[in-house]
C-alpha positions in Angstrom: 8.3 13.7 13.9 8.7 11.3 11.4 9.9 8.1 12.0 12.8 6.1 10.7 12.4 4.3 7.1 10.2 1.0 6.9 11.6 -1.6 4.8 8.9 -3.8 4.8 7.0 -1.7 2.1 8.1 -3.2 -1.6 5.3 -0.9 -3.5 4.4 2.6 -2.7 0.8 4.2 -3.9 2.2 5.9 -6.9 4.5 3.0 -7.9 3.5 -0.1 -10.5 4.6 -3.6 -9.6 4.4 -5.9 -12.1 1.1 -7.2 -13.4 1.5 -10.9 -11.7 2.2 -8.8 -8.2 -0.5 -6.4 -8.8 -3.2 -9.4 -9.8 -2.4 -11.8 -6.9 -2.4 -9.2 -4.3 -5.6 -7.7 -5.5 -7.1 -11.0 -5.9 -6.4 -12.5 -2.5 -7.4 -9.5 -0.6 -10.3 -9.6 -2.5 -11.2 -13.0 -1.5 -10.6 -12.5 2.4 -12.9 -9.2 2.1 -15.9 -10.5 0.0 -17.3 -13.2 3.1 -17.7 -10.3 5.2 -19.3 -7.9 3.0 -21.8 -10.7 1.8 -22.5 -12.0 5.0 -23.3 -8.9 6.8 -26.0 -7.8 4.1 -27.4 -11.8 4.5 -27.6 -11.6 8.2 -29.4 -8.0 8.5 -32.0 -9.4 6.3 -32.7 -12.6 8.0 -33.0 -11.1 11.7 -35.3 -8.7 10.1 -37.1 -11.5 8.1 -36.7 -10.0 4.4 -37.5 -12.6 1.3 -35.0 -14.3 -0.3 -35.7 -11.7 -3.4 -34.5 -8.8 -1.2 -31.4 -10.7 -0.2 -29.9 -11.5 -3.5 -30.2 -7.8 -4.5 -28.6 -6.3 -1.4 -25.7 -8.7 -1.9 -25.5 -7.6 -5.8 -25.9 -3.9 -4.7 -23.4 -4.3 -1.6 -20.5 -5.8 -3.9 -21.0 -3.5 -6.9 -21.1 -0.2 -4.3 -17.8 -1.7 -2.4 -16.3 -2.2 -5.7 -17.0 1.4 -6.6 -16.2 3.0 -4.1 -12.8 0.7 -3.2 -11.6 1.9 -7.0 -12.6 5.6 -6.2 -10.3 5.5 -2.9 -7.4 4.3 -4.5 -7.6 6.3 -7.8 -8.9 9.7 -6.3 -11.1 11.8 -8.4 -10.5 15.4 -7.3 -10.9 15.7 -3.9 -13.4 12.5 -3.5 -11.0 9.5 -2.3 -7.8 8.6 -0.2 -5.2 7.8 -3.2 -4.3 4.6 -1.3 -6.0 1.3 -0.8 -8.6 1.6 1.6 -10.9 -1.7 1.2 -14.6 -0.6 0.9 -17.5 -3.0 2.3 -20.5 -3.1 4.2 -20.3 -1.9 8.0 -20.9 -4.0 10.9 -22.0 -1.1 13.0 -25.1 -0.5 11.0 -26.7 -3.8 11.7 -28.7 -2.8 14.9 -30.0 0.6 13.0 -30.6 -1.2 9.9 -32.5 -4.1 11.6 -34.6 -1.6 13.1 -35.5 0.1 9.8 -36.4 -3.1 8.0 -38.6 -4.3 10.3 -40.3 -0.6 11.1 -40.5 0.2 7.3 -38.8 -2.1 5.1 -35.9 -1.4 2.9 -37.4 1.7 1.4 -37.5 3.7 4.8 -33.7 2.1 5.5 -32.6 3.7 2.0 -33.9 6.9 3.0 -32.2 7.1 6.3 -28.9 6.1 4.7 -29.3 8.9 2.1 -29.6 11.5 4.4 -27.5 10.4 7.4 -24.4 9.9 4.6 -24.7 13.8 3.9 -23.4 14.2 7.2 -19.9 12.6 6.0 -19.6 15.3 3.3 -20.2 18.0 5.8 -17.7 16.6 8.3 -15.3 16.0 5.5 -15.4 19.8 4.5 -14.9 21.1 7.9 -12.8 18.7 9.2 -10.1 21.3 9.8 -12.4 22.8 12.7 -13.1 19.7 14.2 -8.9 18.8 14.5 -8.8 19.5 18.3 -11.6 17.0 19.0 -10.9 14.1 16.1 -7.2 14.0 17.5 -4.7 11.2 16.7 -5.8 10.1 20.4 -9.1 9.9 19.5 -8.5 8.0 16.2 -6.0 5.4 17.7 -8.4 4.6 20.3 -11.5 4.1 17.9 -8.9 1.8 15.9 -8.1 0.1 19.3 -11.8 -0.7 19.7 -12.3 -1.7 16.1 -10.2 -4.9 17.4 -11.9 -5.3 21.0 -15.6 -5.4 19.2 -14.3 -7.6 16.2 -11.9 -10.1 18.1 -14.7 -11.9 20.1 -16.5 -12.6 16.7 -13.3 -13.7 15.2 -12.7 -16.3 18.0 -16.5 -17.5 17.8 -15.8 -17.9 13.8 -12.9 -19.9 14.7 -15.1 -22.5 16.3 -17.8 -22.2 13.7 -18.4 -25.8 12.5 -21.0 -28.3 11.8 -22.4 -30.1 15.1 -21.3 -33.2 13.3 -18.0 -32.5 12.8 -15.0 -34.2 14.4 -13.7 -31.9 17.8 -10.5 -32.0 16.3 -11.5 -30.5 12.9 -11.7 -26.7 14.2 -8.4 -26.7 15.9 -6.3 -28.2 13.3 -8.1 -26.0 10.5 -7.2 -23.2 12.7 -3.6 -23.9 13.6 -2.5 -24.7 10.2 -3.9 -21.4 9.0 -2.4 -19.2 12.1 1.0 -21.4 11.6 1.5 -21.0 8.0 0.5 -17.0 7.9 2.6 -16.4 11.0 5.4 -18.2 9.4 5.5 -16.2 6.5 5.1 -12.9 8.0 7.7 -13.6 10.3 10.5 -14.9 8.6 9.0 -15.5 4.9 10.9 -13.9 2.4 9.7 -10.6 0.7 8.3 -13.1 -2.2 6.5 -15.7 0.0 5.0 -12.7 2.4 3.1 -11.2 -0.6 1.4 -14.2 -1.1 0.9 -14.9 3.0 -2.9 -14.8 3.1 -3.5 -16.8 0.0 -1.0 -19.5 1.0 -2.4 -19.3 4.6 -6.3 -19.7 3.7 -5.1 -22.6 1.1 -3.5 -24.4 3.6 -6.1 -23.9 6.2 -8.9 -25.2 3.7 -6.8 -28.3 2.9 -6.4 -29.1 6.5 -10.0 -28.9 7.0 -11.2 -30.6 4.0 -11.0 -34.3 5.2 -13.4 -33.3 7.7 -16.0 -31.9 5.7 -15.4 -28.4 6.6 -15.4 -27.2 2.8 -19.4 -26.9 2.0 -18.9 -28.1 -1.9 -22.8 -28.0 -1.6 -23.2 -24.3 -1.1 -20.9 -23.7 -4.4 -22.9 -26.3 -6.3 -26.0 -25.1 -5.8 -25.3 -21.4 -6.5 -26.1 -19.9 -10.0 -23.2 -19.0 -12.5 -24.8 -15.8 -13.6 -27.7 -14.1 -11.8 -28.8 -10.7 -11.0 -32.4 -9.9 -9.4 -33.0 -6.8 -10.6 -36.8 -7.1 -9.8 -35.8 -6.7 -6.1 -34.7 -3.4 -6.2 -36.6 -1.7 -3.2 -36.8 1.8 -4.3 -36.9 5.2 -2.1 -39.4 6.1 0.4 -39.9 9.9 -0.5 -42.6 10.5 2.2 -40.9 10.0 5.7 -43.1 9.3 8.6 -42.8 9.1 12.6 -40.5 5.8 12.1 -38.1 7.8 10.0 -37.6 10.7 12.2 -37.6 8.7 15.2 -34.8 6.7 13.8 -32.6 9.4 12.0 -30.5 10.2 15.2 -29.5 6.8 15.8 -28.2 6.6 11.9 -26.5 9.7 11.9 -24.8 8.7 15.6 -23.6 5.5 13.6 -22.6 7.5 10.7 -20.5 9.7 12.5 -18.8 7.1 14.7 -18.3 5.3 11.3 -16.6 8.3 10.1 -14.2 8.4 13.1 -13.3 4.8 12.3 -12.6 6.0 8.3 -10.5 8.9 10.0 -8.4 6.4 11.9 -8.1 3.9 8.8 -7.0 6.8 6.2 -4.3 7.8 9.1 -3.2 4.4 9.4 -2.9 3.2 5.7 -0.4 6.3 5.2 1.9 5.0 7.7 2.2 1.7 6.6 2.3 2.6 2.5 5.4 4.5 2.9 9.1 3.2 3.0 9.8 7.0 4.3 6.6 7.5 6.8 5.7 11.1 6.3 3.1 13.5 8.4 -0.4 12.8 8.3 -1.9 14.5 5.1 -5.4 15.6 6.3 -6.1 16.0 2.6 -6.2 12.0 2.2 -8.7 11.9 5.2 -10.9 14.3 3.9 -11.1 12.4 0.5 -11.6 9.2 2.1 -14.5 10.6 4.1 -15.7 11.9 0.9 -15.6 8.7 -0.7 -16.9 7.0 2.3 -20.1 9.3 1.9 -20.4 8.5 -1.8 -20.3 4.7 -0.8 -22.9 5.3 1.5 -25.2 7.8 -0.6 -24.8 4.5 -3.4 -25.9 2.3 -0.9 -28.7 4.3 -0.1 -29.9 4.6 -3.6 -29.6 1.1 -4.5 -31.2 -0.1 -1.2 -28.3 -1.8 0.4 -26.1 -1.9 3.9 -24.0 1.3 4.2 -20.2 0.9 3.4 -17.4 1.8 5.4 -13.5 1.4 4.9 -12.3 -1.8 6.3 -9.6 -1.5 8.7 -8.3 -4.8 7.6 -6.8 -2.6 4.9 -4.1 -1.6 6.9 -2.6 -4.9 8.3 -3.0 -6.4 4.5 -1.0 -3.6 3.2 1.5 -4.3 6.2 1.8 -7.7 6.0 2.4 -8.2 1.9 4.6 -4.4 1.5 2.1 -3.4 -1.2 0.3 0.1 -1.0 0.2 0.6 -4.7 -3.1 2.2 -6.1 -3.4 -0.6 -8.7 -4.2 -3.2 -6.1 -7.0 -1.3 -5.1 -8.2 -0.8 -8.6 -7.9 -5.0 -8.9 -9.7 -5.5 -5.7 -13.0 -3.0 -6.8 -12.9 -4.8 -10.2 -12.9 -8.2 -8.5 -16.1 -7.3 -6.2 -17.8 -5.9 -9.0 -17.2 -8.8 -11.5 -18.1 -11.3 -8.5 -21.6 -9.3 -8.4 -22.2 -10.5 -11.2 -21.0 -14.3 -10.5 -23.1 -15.8 -7.4 -21.2 -19.2 -7.9 -17.8 -17.3 -7.3 -19.4 -15.2 -4.2 -20.3 -19.1 -3.0 -16.9 -20.5 -3.4 -15.5 -17.7 -1.1 -18.4 -17.4 1.6 -17.8 -21.6 1.9 -13.9 -20.9 3.2 -14.6 -22.5 6.6 -14.9 -20.4 9.8 -11.8 -21.9 11.5 -9.6 -20.7 8.8 -11.1 -17.4 8.1 -10.9 -16.6 12.0 -7.0 -17.8 12.2 -6.3 -15.4 9.3 -8.5 -12.2 10.7 -6.8 -13.2 13.8 -3.5 -12.0 12.4 -4.9 -9.0 10.6 -7.2 -7.5 13.6 -3.6 -8.2 15.8 -1.6 -5.8 13.7 -4.4 -3.5 13.3 -4.4 -3.4 17.4 -0.8 -2.4 17.2 -1.2 0.5 14.4 -3.7 1.8 16.7 -1.0 2.1 19.7 1.6 3.6 17.4 -0.7 6.5 16.3 -1.6 7.0 20.1 2.1 6.8 21.0 3.5 8.8 18.0 1.2 11.7 19.3 3.0 11.7 22.5 1.1 10.2 25.9 0.7 12.6 28.7 -1.7 11.6 31.9 -4.5 13.4 30.1 -4.3 11.3 26.8 -3.5 8.1 28.8 -6.7 8.6 30.5 -8.9 9.3 27.5 -7.5 6.1 25.9 -7.9 4.0 28.9 -11.5 5.0 30.2 -12.8 5.2 26.4 -11.5 1.5 25.1 -12.4 -0.1 28.8 -15.9 1.4 28.7 -16.4 0.3 25.0 -15.1 -3.0 25.7 -17.5 -3.2 28.6 -20.7 -2.4 26.4 -19.4 -4.3 23.8 -19.5 -7.6 26.2 -22.7 -6.2 28.4 -20.5 -6.0 31.3 -22.1 -2.5 32.1 -25.6 -2.0 33.0 -26.8 -4.3 30.5 -30.5 -4.5 31.8 -30.9 -0.6 31.5 -29.9 0.0 28.0 -31.8 -3.1 26.6 -34.2 -2.0 23.7 -34.6 1.1 22.2 -32.5 4.0 21.2 -29.7 3.0 24.2 -29.4 -0.2 22.8 -28.5 1.2 19.3 -25.9 4.0 21.0 -24.4 1.9 23.6 -24.8 -1.6 22.4 -21.7 -1.4 20.0 -18.4 -1.0 22.1 -17.1 0.9 19.1 -19.8 3.5 19.1 -19.8 3.4 23.1 -16.1 4.1 23.4 -15.9 6.7 21.0 -18.6 8.7 22.3 -16.6 8.5 25.8 -13.1 9.5 23.8 -14.9 12.3 21.8 -16.5 13.9 25.2 -13.3 13.7 27.2 -11.3 15.3 24.5 -14.1 18.0 23.9 -14.0 18.6 27.9 -10.1 19.1 27.9 -10.4 21.5 24.7 -13.4 23.5 26.6 -11.5 23.8 29.8 -8.2 24.8 28.2 -6.5 28.1 28.5 -8.1 30.9 26.6 -6.1 31.5 22.9 -4.7 34.7 22.1 -5.1 35.6 18.4 -3.5 37.8 16.0 -4.5 38.2 12.2 -1.9 39.8 10.3 -1.4 39.8 6.2 1.2 37.1 5.4 4.4 39.0 4.5 7.7 40.0 5.9 6.0 43.2 7.6 4.1 40.9 9.8 7.4 40.2 12.0 7.0 43.4 14.0 3.4 42.7 14.8 4.1 38.9 15.5 7.2 39.7 17.9 5.0 42.3 19.7 2.2 39.4 20.4 4.5 37.2 21.5 6.2 39.0 23.8 3.0 40.2 25.4 1.9 36.6 25.2 5.1 35.9 27.3 4.6 38.4 29.6 1.2 37.5 30.7 2.3 33.9 31.3 5.6 35.6 33.6 8.0 34.1 31.1 11.9 35.2 32.0 13.9 37.1 29.1 15.6 34.0 27.7 12.1 31.9 27.8 10.4 34.9 25.7 13.4 35.4 23.5 13.0 31.6 22.6 9.6 31.9 21.7 9.7 35.0 20.0 12.9 33.6 17.7 10.4 30.5 17.7 7.3 32.6 16.1 10.0 34.7 13.7 11.5 31.6 11.9 8.3 30.1 11.8 6.8 33.2 9.8 9.9 33.5 8.0 9.1 30.0 6.1 5.6 30.5 5.7 6.8 33.9 3.8 9.3 31.7 1.8 6.9 29.3 0.8 4.3 32.1 -0.6 6.9 33.3 -2.8 6.6 32.3 -6.5 2.7 32.3 -5.9 0.0 34.1 -7.7 1.2 37.5 -8.1 -1.7 39.9 -6.5 -2.9 37.4 -4.4 -3.2 38.7 -0.9 -3.1 35.8 2.2 -3.9 36.1 5.3 -2.3 34.5 8.7 -4.1 33.7 12.0 -1.7 33.3 14.7 -3.1 31.7 18.0 -1.3 31.0 21.2 -2.1 29.3 24.6 -0.3 28.1 27.4 -0.2 24.3 28.4 1.7 24.2 31.8 5.2 25.1 31.0 4.7 25.1 27.0 3.5 27.8 24.8 1.8 26.1 22.0 1.4 28.4 18.7 -1.3 27.8 15.9 -0.2 29.6 12.2 -3.0 28.8 10.2 -3.0 30.2 6.5 -2.7 28.4 3.0 0.3 27.2 1.5 1.2 25.8 -1.6 4.6 24.0 -0.6 5.4 20.6 1.0 4.8 19.4 4.9 7.1 21.7 6.9 7.2 18.4 9.7 8.7 16.5 6.9 11.5 18.9 6.1 12.5 19.5 9.6 12.3 15.4 10.0 14.5 15.3 6.7 16.5 18.1 8.4 17.6 16.1 11.2 19.5 13.2 9.1 21.5 15.5 6.7 24.8 17.7 7.3 24.8 21.2 8.0 24.9 22.8 4.5 25.0 26.1 3.9 21.8 26.8 2.4 19.9 30.0 2.7 16.5 28.6 2.2 17.2 25.8 5.2 18.3 28.6 7.6 14.9 29.3 9.1 14.0 25.4 9.2 17.5 24.8 11.5 16.8 27.3 13.7 12.9 26.9 14.1 14.5 23.1 14.7 17.0 24.7 17.6 14.1 26.7 19.0 11.0 24.5 19.2 10.3 21.2 21.4 7.8 20.4 18.3 6.3 21.2 15.0 3.0 19.7 13.4 1.9 20.5 10.2 -1.5 19.7 9.0 -2.5 20.3 5.4 -6.2 20.3 4.6 -7.9 21.4 1.4 -7.6 25.1 1.2 -5.8 25.2 4.5 -2.7 24.9 6.4 -2.2 24.6 10.1 1.3 24.6 11.4 1.5 24.2 15.4 5.2 25.1 17.3 5.5 24.2 20.7 8.4 25.8 22.9 9.1 25.1 26.4 9.8 27.5 29.1 13.3 27.3 30.7 13.0 25.5 33.6 12.5 27.5 37.3 15.2 27.3 39.1 15.3 24.7 42.2 15.5 26.0 45.6 
């Protein structure tokens, strides 16, 4: 159920912070994210031995696409975008496959692969409700844990990355100052100071490292003020060859794994952006996936690396307490402006590694906890614990080359299993799919959604309970929960379009001593799970519209409501009466 109110949230998505707060929060978030957006492109291009002209274009295109899609995530256009501050940037998960594509066929083939694989994200978004039993909160939470485990070794290496002739104490001092300042502001800083924690911590770390020469002023001085290398645009390969088809499966797999990461991020950002947390709105998740797909499609068109949501969006919102959409617009606009001013990008990239690493340590630590909360909130039994534990450690093992490193070296297996997030996600999906395929068979009833369906539903549930050998008291509890759920659904459809006939599919299955009912239909009202949560905190008021909610609250052990575009799925769990002890 929904948890208690979150006092750390200062501004929710729909609210409008003062202009200085909006600009300050957006600019400092952009400063932190610009470096990885740019450096990922540079790293891939350098490994693949691409010319400087392509690197210049790739960086420019990546910043523009990241900016556009970050704005799109914030403002939401139709079914595209989350309506939350989800920062977009180049995806590190694609490094291996993009290097292979650049080496085999150059930027044009890489662009074609990215365009084709992006279509799978749109397909996943449109069919997300059908995959709800696979991409569960446990899988999404595990992916978030794996993101943290995959990124932290890189962060620690960054914390120690200094020039060879630098004093030994330079990196520890710069990192410690950054960590202490950010940590102190997050733990004990007043709300106004906590808002500026990232910028203050980075500035303090840079100041501490400056006497040791950690800040590369020369890199900033050499960068041009304004410039775009339009002539380096690579184009698209419209005549794919054998290499294209050989690499396409790897691109599709990594795209789907990246989509699972986006699912986790879009679920987590909802939890840290509201004072009063709500049940997950899967329309937000679908919108985030569509915007992610748009980002990948545009990246392919412009010949740069694919986009993804940056998981640091979640801890940044948690640290600052700001989830206002306007901040996302500021971040996106900043990316686009910086794309046309290389010197500004150089200014951000020059932030010393120990400073960036220390700050990212705080963000990734908070992200790890968000993943844990997502898993625990869903309820953790022995099966889910096995999925989380095995997936996490298998992913960590492959990431650190602890598991059969010689067997996966080179070729498709290295692309598939060389990244811990990819390997762990595959394991989690396989385990959850196995649980779903081996679970008890579901009984199903299809009826018109109206008050006349009560008799058919009661007969359906009594037959189901008899098959499960439930006693009379447990059967009455089950049928009562089902009837109250139906009453709520009928109530929610009242006042809709006249003449519109709505259908209801009811599915029921046993899980040990619990019966799980799924009511699938289309509703216009608010989330039932939220309504039940609010009722728990209110005194019993004689309101006829709340009677069914209160009765359902009494009969059911758990109620979940997943809202998708064009589909609502209400899950009601009822426990049988304990068997008498002998």
